[in-house]
Structure formats: structure tokens, C-alpha cells
C-alpha positions as a Markdown table, in Angstrom:
| # | Residue | x | y | z |
|---|---|---|---|---|
| 1 | Met | 47.4 | 7.8 | -29.2 |
| 2 | Pro | 45.2 | 7.5 | -32.3 |
| 3 | Asp | 41.4 | 7.2 | -32.0 |
| 4 | Trp | 39.2 | 4.5 | -33.5 |
| 5 | Leu | 35.5 | 4.7 | -34.3 |
| 6 | Val | 33.9 | 1.3 | -33.4 |
| 7 | Gln | 30.4 | 0.2 | -34.6 |
| 8 | Ile | 29.1 | -3.2 | -33.6 |
| 9 | Ser | 25.6 | -4.5 | -34.4 |
| 10 | Asp | 24.0 | -6.9 | -32.0 |
| 11 | His | 23.4 | -10.4 | -33.4 |
| 12 | Arg | 20.4 | -10.6 | -35.7 |
| 13 | Asp | 17.9 | -13.4 | -36.3 |
| 14 | Ala | 17.0 | -14.8 | -39.7 |
| 15 | Tyr | 14.7 | -11.9 | -40.3 |
| 16 | Gly | 17.4 | -9.3 | -39.6 |
| 17 | Glu | 16.0 | -8.3 | -36.2 |
| 18 | Val | 17.6 | -8.3 | -32.8 |
| 19 | Ser | 15.8 | -11.2 | -31.0 |
| 20 | Glu | 14.3 | -11.0 | -27.6 |
| 21 | Thr | 17.0 | -13.5 | -26.5 |
| 22 | Val | 19.8 | -11.1 | -27.5 |
| 23 | Leu | 18.0 | -8.2 | -25.9 |
| 24 | Gln | 17.6 | -10.2 | -22.7 |
| 25 | Ala | 21.3 | -11.1 | -22.8 |
| 26 | Arg | 22.1 | -7.4 | -23.2 |
| 27 | Arg | 20.0 | -6.5 | -20.1 |
| 28 | Asp | 21.4 | -9.4 | -18.1 |
| 29 | Asn | 25.0 | -8.4 | -18.8 |
| 30 | Phe | 24.7 | -4.6 | -18.7 |
| 31 | Thr | 26.1 | -4.2 | -15.1 |
| 32 | Val | 29.1 | -6.5 | -15.7 |
| 33 | His | 29.7 | -4.9 | -19.1 |
| 34 | Ala | 29.7 | -1.4 | -17.5 |
| 35 | Ala | 32.0 | -2.5 | -14.7 |
| 36 | His | 34.4 | -4.2 | -17.1 |
| 37 | Asn | 34.6 | -1.0 | -19.2 |
| 38 | Lys | 35.1 | 1.3 | -16.2 |
| 39 | Arg | 38.8 | 0.5 | -16.2 |
| 40 | His | 39.0 | 1.4 | -19.9 |
| 41 | Val | 37.2 | 4.7 | -19.3 |
| 42 | Glu | 39.4 | 5.6 | -16.4 |
| 43 | Ala | 42.6 | 4.8 | -18.4 |
| 44 | Gly | 41.4 | 7.1 | -21.2 |
| 45 | His | 40.9 | 4.3 | -23.7 |
| 46 | Val | 37.1 | 4.6 | -24.1 |
| 47 | Val | 36.4 | 8.2 | -25.1 |
| 48 | Val | 32.7 | 7.8 | -26.1 |
| 49 | Ser | 30.3 | 4.9 | -25.9 |
| 50 | Gly | 26.7 | 4.1 | -26.0 |
| 51 | Pro | 24.0 | 2.0 | -27.6 |
| 52 | Leu | 22.8 | 2.2 | -31.2 |
| 53 | Leu | 19.1 | 2.5 | -31.2 |
| 54 | Ala | 16.4 | 1.1 | -33.5 |
| 55 | Ser | 14.7 | 4.5 | -33.3 |
| 56 | His | 14.6 | 7.6 | -31.2 |
| 57 | Asp | 10.8 | 7.2 | -31.1 |
| 58 | Asp | 10.8 | 3.9 | -29.2 |
| 59 | Glu | 9.9 | 3.9 | -25.5 |
| 60 | Pro | 11.6 | 2.1 | -23.9 |
| 61 | Arg | 14.6 | 2.6 | -26.1 |
| 62 | Arg | 15.5 | -0.6 | -28.1 |
| 63 | Pro | 19.3 | -1.1 | -28.5 |
| 64 | Val | 20.5 | -2.8 | -31.6 |
| 65 | Gly | 24.2 | -2.4 | -31.2 |
| 66 | Ser | 27.0 | -0.2 | -29.8 |
| 67 | Val | 29.1 | 2.7 | -30.9 |
| 68 | Met | 32.4 | 3.7 | -29.3 |
| 69 | Val | 35.4 | 5.8 | -29.8 |
| 70 | Trp | 38.6 | 4.1 | -28.5 |
| 71 | Ser | 42.0 | 5.6 | -28.0 |
| 72 | Ala | 44.5 | 2.8 | -28.7 |
| 73 | Arg | 47.8 | 2.0 | -30.4 |
| 74 | Ser | 46.2 | -0.2 | -33.1 |
| 75 | Glu | 43.1 | -1.7 | -34.5 |
| 76 | Ala | 44.3 | -5.1 | -33.2 |
| 77 | Glu | 44.4 | -3.8 | -29.7 |
| 78 | Val | 40.9 | -2.4 | -29.9 |
| 79 | Arg | 39.6 | -5.7 | -31.3 |
| 80 | Ala | 41.3 | -7.7 | -28.5 |
| 81 | Trp | 39.6 | -5.5 | -25.9 |
| 82 | Leu | 36.3 | -6.0 | -27.6 |
| 83 | Arg | 36.6 | -9.8 | -27.5 |
| 84 | Glu | 37.1 | -9.6 | -23.7 |
| 85 | Asp | 33.9 | -7.5 | -23.2 |
| 86 | Pro | 31.0 | -9.3 | -21.4 |
| 87 | Tyr | 28.6 | -8.4 | -24.3 |
| 88 | Ala | 30.9 | -10.3 | -26.7 |
| 89 | Gln | 31.3 | -13.2 | -24.3 |
| 90 | Ala | 27.5 | -13.4 | -23.9 |
| 91 | Gly | 26.8 | -13.4 | -27.6 |
| 92 | Val | 25.2 | -10.0 | -27.7 |
| 93 | Trp | 27.6 | -8.4 | -30.2 |
| 94 | Asp | 28.2 | -9.6 | -33.7 |
| 95 | Leu | 32.0 | -9.1 | -33.6 |
| 96 | Ala | 32.5 | -10.7 | -37.1 |
| 97 | Arg | 30.6 | -7.7 | -38.5 |
| 98 | Ala | 32.1 | -5.0 | -36.3 |
| 99 | Thr | 33.9 | -2.0 | -37.9 |
| 100 | Val | 36.9 | -0.4 | -36.4 |
| 101 | Thr | 37.8 | 2.7 | -38.4 |
| 102 | Pro | 40.7 | 5.1 | -37.9 |
| 103 | Tyr | 39.1 | 8.3 | -36.6 |
| 104 | Phe | 40.2 | 11.9 | -36.0 |
| 105 | Cys | 38.2 | 13.9 | -33.5 |
| 106 | Ala | 38.2 | 17.6 | -34.6 |
| 107 | Val | 36.1 | 18.8 | -31.6 |
| 108 | Arg | 36.0 | 17.3 | -28.2 |
| 109 | Thr | 34.2 | 18.9 | -25.3 |
| 110 | Pro | 34.1 | 17.8 | -21.7 |
| 111 | Met | 31.0 | 16.1 | -20.3 |
């Protein structure tokens, strides 16, 4: 199955920043988001995932979006799965600006 590189920014305010409201929604929905995606990981659909950070220097880390590699038949299939995610449902992710790009992984090492 082909791989897809997914990059999704969190919703931004009028100043281009991720608001405290969105950060709180991310925190509030993390557990259900992780549980929801566990089935995709176990099925081999989610190959890599994690938060995009505002900076490596911030403590605590400040997430500003997500990046993933999905293994799926089509971009449409990936986008459908993304719409079902609790972060999308809670208004954390800005799906209208998400990019889903065909991707070929040349090197893959086990965790």
C-alpha cells in the first residue's frame, strides 16, 4: 500500500497563533485521540505520528499541529480517517489546510 505524508496545523487565531482554547482542546482530547488511533497503528495504517512543535526550546513542549505517515490506498481514504479523529471533531486540527502528499520511505527502521 502506498504511503502518505500528512501535515496538519492546529487552528490559529487572528494573530496566527495557536490559542489557549485550542491547546486546551488538544490536552482534553489527547487520551481519546490516542485510543482512536490505536486501531490504525495496529492495522499498520499509521506508520509514524507525533506533534509539530513551536520550538525544541520550549518547556513544556508547545504543539502547533501534527505530522503523520499513513499507509493507505488513496488520499481520500486518509482524509476520511482524519475527519473521524477526535482532534478534528474537537476543532483542534485545521483540516482545510492539511496537506496529504504521496510519500516513499527509502529507509524505515523498527522502534
